[in-house]
C-alpha positions as CSV (number, residue, x, y, z in Angstrom):
1,X,0.0,0.2,-0.1
2,X,2.0,3.2,-1.3
3,X,1.3,6.4,0.8
4,X,2.7,9.6,-0.7
5,X,3.3,12.8,0.6
6,X,3.0,15.9,-1.5
7,X,4.0,19.5,0.1
8,X,3.2,22.4,-1.7
9,X,3.1,26.2,-0.9
10,X,-0.3,27.8,0.5
11,X,-0.9,30.4,-2.6
12,X,-3.3,30.5,-5.6
13,X,-2.2,29.3,-8.7
14,X,-4.7,32.5,-10.0
15,X,-5.4,35.8,-8.2
16,X,-8.9,35.1,-6.7
17,X,-7.0,31.8,-4.9
18,X,-5.0,31.6,-1.7
19,X,-4.5,28.1,-2.1
20,X,-4.4,24.8,-4.4
21,X,-8.2,25.0,-5.5
22,X,-9.8,21.2,-4.4
23,X,-10.5,20.9,-8.3
24,X,-6.1,21.1,-8.3
25,X,-6.1,18.9,-5.5
26,X,-8.1,16.1,-7.0
27,X,-5.9,16.2,-10.1
28,X,-3.0,15.5,-7.8
29,X,-4.7,12.8,-6.1
30,X,-5.5,11.2,-9.4
31,X,-2.1,11.9,-11.1
32,X,-0.4,10.7,-8.5
33,X,-2.1,7.2,-8.3
34,X,-2.0,6.9,-11.9
35,X,1.4,6.8,-11.9
36,X,1.7,4.3,-9.4
37,X,-0.7,2.2,-11.0
38,X,1.3,2.5,-14.5
39,X,4.5,1.9,-12.9
40,X,4.0,-0.2,-9.8
41,X,0.7,-1.9,-10.7
42,X,-0.7,-0.5,-7.8
43,X,-4.3,-0.9,-7.1
44,X,-6.0,2.6,-7.2
45,X,-7.8,1.2,-4.1
46,X,-4.6,0.7,-2.0
47,X,-2.8,4.2,-3.2
48,X,-3.3,6.9,0.0
49,X,-2.1,10.5,-1.1
50,X,-1.8,13.4,1.1
51,X,-1.5,17.0,0.2
52,X,-0.5,19.3,2.5
53,X,0.2,23.1,2.2
54,X,2.1,24.8,4.3
55,X,2.6,28.5,4.5
56,X,4.9,30.1,2.9
57,X,6.8,32.1,6.0
58,X,7.5,28.5,6.8
59,X,9.3,27.5,3.6
60,X,13.3,28.6,2.8
61,X,14.9,28.2,-0.6
62,X,18.7,29.9,-0.9
63,X,19.3,30.7,3.0
64,X,15.9,32.5,2.8
65,X,12.1,32.4,3.6
66,X,10.3,32.0,0.0
67,X,9.5,35.2,-0.2
68,X,12.2,37.3,0.6
69,X,14.0,34.8,-1.9
70,X,11.7,35.5,-4.8
71,X,11.6,39.4,-4.0
72,X,16.0,39.5,-4.3
73,X,16.1,37.1,-7.4
74,X,13.0,39.0,-9.0
75,X,15.2,42.3,-8.7
76,X,17.9,43.2,-12.3
77,X,20.9,41.9,-11.6
78,X,23.6,44.4,-11.9
79,X,26.6,44.3,-14.3
80,X,29.9,43.7,-12.5
81,X,32.4,46.8,-12.5
82,X,35.0,46.7,-15.3
C-alpha cells in the first residue's frame, strides 16, 4: 500500500485563490495514483495521497524565507564593474 506525501506552498495559482483549489488537489491525487498504477501496478484503491499546504513563511530557499528569496531573485542583476 503506497502512501505519497506531497507538500505545496499555500498560495494560489490565480489571483482569486490563496491556496491550491479542491479541483487541483483532485487532479494531483488522480495523477499520482495513476502513475503508481502504471509504473508499479499498485491498485488505485490501495494508494493513499496526502497533500499538505505549508504557509510561505514556513518554507526556505537559498538560505532565505521564500517571499524574501523571490523578491531578491526578481530584482535586476547589476553588471560587474570593469
